[in-house]
N, C-alpha and C positions, 0 to 999 in steps of 0.2 A: 387299278390298285385295289388293291384288293381291298375294296372298302364296303360298305355297306350300301344298301341302295339307296339310303337317305343321306341327304348332305351330312358332312361331319359336322358336329357341333364345336364351335372355336373354344377354346379354353386358356386359362391363363398358363405360363409355363413353369410359374413357382407357386407354391400355395399360398393364397391370402384369406385372411379371416374377413369376410364380408360384413360382419358386425361391429368391426372397428374402422376407423378412418382409413380409406384405401391408402393415403400418402404416408402417415406417421405410423400407422398399426399399433397404437398405443392409446392406454387409457389417459384421458383428460379431464378435468372439471368442466371443460369446455363443451357446449351441446353439441351433439351430432345432427348434421342436418341433409336432408335430401331434397334434390330440386324439384320447384313445384310442378306438376303433371302438364301444364300448359307449356312449360320450357324444357321439360325433360331432356328430349334427345339434343337440342340444341347446346344445354349446358353441359351435357357427358362427352358430347363431339369438341366443344371447347376445351374441356380438361384433357381429353386423349392427344388433341392435336398439340397443346401446348406441352405435355409431357414429352411426347415425341421429337417435338422441334428442340427441347432442350436437352434430351439425350443426344440429338443429333450435333449439339455444339458442344458435347462431352460434359456437360455438368454431372459429375458422378453421381450425385443424388439422385437425378432423374434418369441417369442410365441404369441403375438398380431397379426403380420404379418402373421403367419401361420394359425392362426384361420379365420381371414379375408379372405385368398386364400381358406380354405378350401380343396375341393379333386379336384381343378383345375389342368388341365395336361398341358404340353407344348404346345399340340396341342390346346388348349382351350385359352392358352395366344396368341398362334400365331393368330389365329380369331379373337382376341380383340383388337390385334394390341397393346398389351402392351408396355409401354415406361418406361425409367427410365434416372435419372442423371447418367453419368458414374461414379462418385465419389460414389453414392448409390449402384449401381451395385458392383463396386471394393471392397467397404466396406462390401458386403454382401457375397461374394464367395472369400475373400481372405483367404488362405489356413493357413497362420499365425494366423488370428484371429479365424478361426474355431478350431484350435489347443488349442488355448488360453481358449476357451469356455469349450472345452472338459476336459483342466486340473481343471479349476474353478469347473466343474462339480463333477469330481473325488473325489476333495478335499472336497468339500461340503458332499458329500456322505459318506467320511470316519469320517469326524468330525461331521456330523449332524450340520452344520452351515450354513444356506442358505446364510448368508451374502457373502459367498466366490462368490455365482452366480452373484452378482452384482459387476460390475467393479468399481472400485476406481480411482479418479482424481490423476493424478501425478504417480511419480514412486513407483513400489511395494515396501512395508516395508519389512524390516528384522528384526524384532522386536522381543521379547520373546513369542509374541502372535502366530507369525508363526512357531517358534520352538516348542512351546508347542503342536499346531497341528500335527507338524511332529511326534511328541513323541507318540501321540495318535494315528497316524495311523500305527506306528509300534507295540507297545503294548496295545494299547486300543481295546477295545470289543464295537462294537455297541448293546446296548441293549434296552429293550421295554421302559426303563425309560428315555433313550436319546430322542428317538423318539416324534415327536410331536402328539397331537392327533389325532388319525385316526377316522373319520367320516363314518361309514358304509352306510350312505343315501347319500353320494356323490361318484362319480366316484373314483374307486381305485386308476387309474394312475395320475390323475390332481387335485384330492380333491378340484373341483368345479372353477379351474381357467379358464375351457373352457366351455362355454354354450352349451347345446344341450341335447338331448333327452336322459334318463338314461335306462339303460336295465339291468336286473337281470341276474346273471349267473345260468341258469337253464338248461344247459347241460353238458354232459361230454366233448364233443369236445371242448366249450368255456373254461372250467375247465382246461384241459391240455393244452390250449394255454397260459391261462394266468399264469400257473404254468412254463412253458419252457421261456415265458418272463422274470419271477421273478427271476428263477434259472440262467440264462445267463446275468442277469443285474448286474451292480454294484451298485446298488442303495440300501443301508442296511435298510433304511426306508421301502421299500417294502418287503423286507424278513423278516423283523420283524413283520409287519402287516399280511402277511402271514401265519407265523409262527404255528398259531393255527388251519391250515387247518386239517381234521383228518388223510387223506391217501395223497399219492403222487398225486393221479389225483380226489380228490375230492376238489373240491372249492365250491360246493354246500352248504355245512355246514356252510361256512363265511357268505353266502348272499351278496356275492361281487357283487357291482353295476360300470359298464362301459358305457363309450360313445364308439359308434361304431368308430369314427375318432380316438380316444385314442388308443384302443388294435390295429386298424389297423396300426397306425402310429409305436407303439411301436415294434410290429413284424415286419414291414419293416426295422426298424434300427437295430433290432436285427439281421435280414438276412444281412444288409451291415456289421455290426461290426465281424460278424463270415466270412464273404468273406475276409475281409481285414486281417484277422487274419490266413487266410488260412485254417479255420475250415469248417465245413458244418452244415447245418439246422439240428435241433432234427430229428433223424430217424423217430420218429413217425408222420412226418409232410409229408407223401406221400398224392397226390391226389386220391380221390376215383373213380373219373371218369376213370383214367387209371393206375392201380397200377405198370405199367411197366415204367412210365415216371421217367426220371432223372434229369428234367430241373428244377432247383431249382426256378429260378425266376416264372417259370409258377405255382409251388408248392405254392409259398407265396401268389400270385396272387389270387389263387384258393380258399386260406384258407380265404383271404380278400372279396371276392366274398361271402362265406360261411356266413361270419360274419354279412355282410350288409343286405343279403337275409333273414336270418333266424330271425334277429332283427326286418325288416321290417315287416315280417308275423306277429310276435309277437305283435308289435305295432298295426297292423292293426286289428288284431282280439280282441285285448283288447279294440278298439274303437267300436267295434259292426260289422264291416264289414264282408261280408260273400264272399269268394273269390273261384271261380271257378279254377279247378287244372290245366286246359290248359292256364287259364291267368297266374298263378304261375310259371309255367313251362318256358312261354315265358319272363317273368320276370326274371328268372334265367338265361335264354339263354343270355338275353339283357345285366344282369349285369355281365356276363365271357366276352362277346363281350366288355364293358367297361373297363376291365382289360386285355385285349389283349389275350385272351384266345379262342383257338379253340375247341368247342365242340369236344369232341372225345368219344363218348359212346361205352362201351362195351357190351352193350345191342344190340339185332339182331333187335327189333321193339321198337315202340314207348310205347306200351302199358307196356312192361317190365321196360323201361326206367323211365316211370311215378310212376311205383310201387315202383321203388328204392326211386324217389323224395318223394313220400308219407313218405315211411319209414325214410327218413331224416328228415322230417319235424316233425314227430313223436318223435324223439329222441330229437329234438334241441328247439321245440318251447313248452311251457308251457301251458297245458290246452287247448289244440287243440282237435277238434272232426272234423270226416269227415262223411259227409251225402251222400250216395250211393243211388240214383234211376234209373231204367231202362232206358235206351236210353238217358241219360243226363250225363254232366261232373260231377265228384265226387267235392262237395264243402266243402271247408276248412272255419271253422268257430270257436269260443270258445263255450263252454259249454253252456253259460248263451243265446247265439243266434241260439240254436238247431232248436228252433219251428220256427223261423222266416227263418232259413235255409231249412227246410222242404216246407214251403209256397212258397219260392222263387223257389225252385227246381221244384214244381208242376206247377207253372203258368210261368216259366221262356219259353219264346217264342222259337220255332224251327226256327232257321234262315233259314234252308234251305225251310222249308215250307214257310215261310214269304217271301222268294225271288221268291219262284214259283208263288206265289199269285200277287206279282208285275209283274211280266213277262206277267202271262194270262190278268191282267188290261191293261198292255202296247198293248197288241194285240187287245185287244178291241177297244181302244182310236185309234190306226193305222186305224183300219176298218171305224171308225165313220170319222176320218180326210179324207181319201180317199174318201169317200161320199160327204163329204162338200166341198171338192176341184172341184167338179164337178158343183155345183151351181154356175150361174153366179152372177155377184155384179158390181153396178154402184159406183164409187167415187165421193161422194158430199163433200168433205172437211171436214168431221167431222165423230167421230165414231159412231154416231147414225145410226140406221137402217142398221147396218151391221150384219146381221144374219147368216153370213157363219159359225161363229164359232159354231161346235157342242156342245150341253148341255151336253154331258159326259165328255168333254175335260172342259169345263167350270167350272163345279161343281167339277171335280178333284182338278183343281188348287184352287179353293174356299176351299175346304176342307183342301189341303196341306197350305194355308194360316191361316186359322182361326180355324181350328180343327173342333168340334162337338158343339160348343156353338155359341148361337145366338148373333149377336153384338146389343149391347143397343141403338145406336141412327142412325137417318136415314143418317146422314152425313156420319158416319164410314161405314154403308152398302154400300154407293154410293162410297166411295174411295176403299173398297173392290172388288167390282164389276168391277171398272175401273182398279184395278190392274190385276186382273183376267184376263179380256178381252185383256190387252196390252200383257200380258205373253202368252196368249193363239194364239194371231196374230204372234207372234215371232216363236211359236211352229208351225203353219201352214205354216209359210214361210220357215222353215228350215227342214221340214218333206222331206224325200225322199220315193219315191215308190220303189216297190221292183225290179221293173225295172231297175231303176236308180243304186240301189245297186250292181245288178248282171252283169250291162252293163262292159265289160272291153274296158277300153279307148285306143287309139292308142298313146297317150303320158302318159308316168308314172305321170307328174305333172299337168295332165289336172283338172282342177276344176270341181265341181258340177253346173248345170245350175238351178238357181231359177226358178220353173215352177209357182209360185203364187207371186201376190202381194197383201198388205194389206193397209188398210187405215193409220195407224201409220206409217210404212215405206215411204209410198207416201207422207204423209203429212208432215212429218219432211224433205223430200229431196225436195220438193216442196218450202217450207218455207226457208230453208238454201240457195236455189237457187236465189230467188228472195230478199233475203236480201244481199247475198254477191258475188252471180255470180261467185262460185268458182268450176271450174271442179276438182280439186283434192279434195276438201270438199265433193263433191257429192259422187267420187269414194270411199273415205275414209268410208264414212257412209255405203256404199254398203258391202264394204268388212266387216265391223263390224256387220253386218246383221242386222243394224237400217235404211237402205234406200234402194234406188234402182240405177242403173247404170245411169251415167250422160248422154247418150243415151236417156234415158227415161224420162229425166226431160226436156232437151233442146227443 
């Protein structure tokens, strides 16, 4: 994926003002509170668990809040110093309120009446309406005629209530996960909508669409419900990284990692990206780290592990192809991007060769600098007539600043030359000879001694001394590498 080498930072899906209460996002006279440091992680984790659980039970207030929070963790909330009103926190994590949401959710599932998901003002009614639904719960059967219209173009789970990228169910693994979520769910509408799947493990015939966050959330909710009931997760859900693992928490997190990884690979190749296999492997490891999984490969070397990763991508990503060329990483891409992938593989630079060339150029510049530092020069108060800077160094800095193209105006050419001259002078003054590098000082904290002064550092130091007469300022400029010591100025 084409992603940075560092793990991606988790972010909220919509903008949240973290200076306000995270729940109500409003100004009140009530004081905002932050968890005590000793209980910070557990308090944030309790809040996130409650919000996501109540969102899973269909409480519209918490569905919205969960969508805003996205995939942020307790650590993320701690780093952002999230605050809340005490009443907002209590209302969110109250166990009785959570049980009430669960009862409403179960009743809505049994009766196919979503109005039960919305709390009513005042005392609950005991009318014949409730008895009617209770009767249905005993003798009624939820059929396709009672279900709302299922839109195959929307997410199977939320039916468009949450915004986000949609993904097709194109792999057996995702199909099995959706099957287990539906079978262990109390949602009769899901069961009816899923009923026309050809076989127990085949969700592909239904063209199921899903959001990454929806399937991950439902799988984690399934895990919590089974644990509360003293049951175990479906036996088919074992980590392919280590077949001997018995850690159900790690198993769930690994499945969530797979879902995110393969969905992202699918999305990127559909957009025409060409992804090196080593980059995909680093991204997979990064996602595992985000889900608190320690990678424990059963393979003896990186080549075998990479071969396993390629096999998993082939099984789970639709219309994927691989381009293999000698001495270059395998490229992952769509069939439509095959020609572009071959071109990229041919022209992709060899990083080792590039670094070798840079090192060799640096050695040439060091030799030129050492020769230039032997030349005497006289300070005349300006940068003019300072011809000690070697041409090799000056041109290298110019190439770095402007590339291969010619500047269009004399004024801009002058600005670039001045910038290159200033940078070159700093390099001349910071340069250390081989003797200085190899010398072992008597004190471990002894600094390098500067062996050269330049017009830019002398000029700045003299100007500041004439203007402010400050011993501290002169030494500060010297330590920063843009001046000379106070003893040289006075």
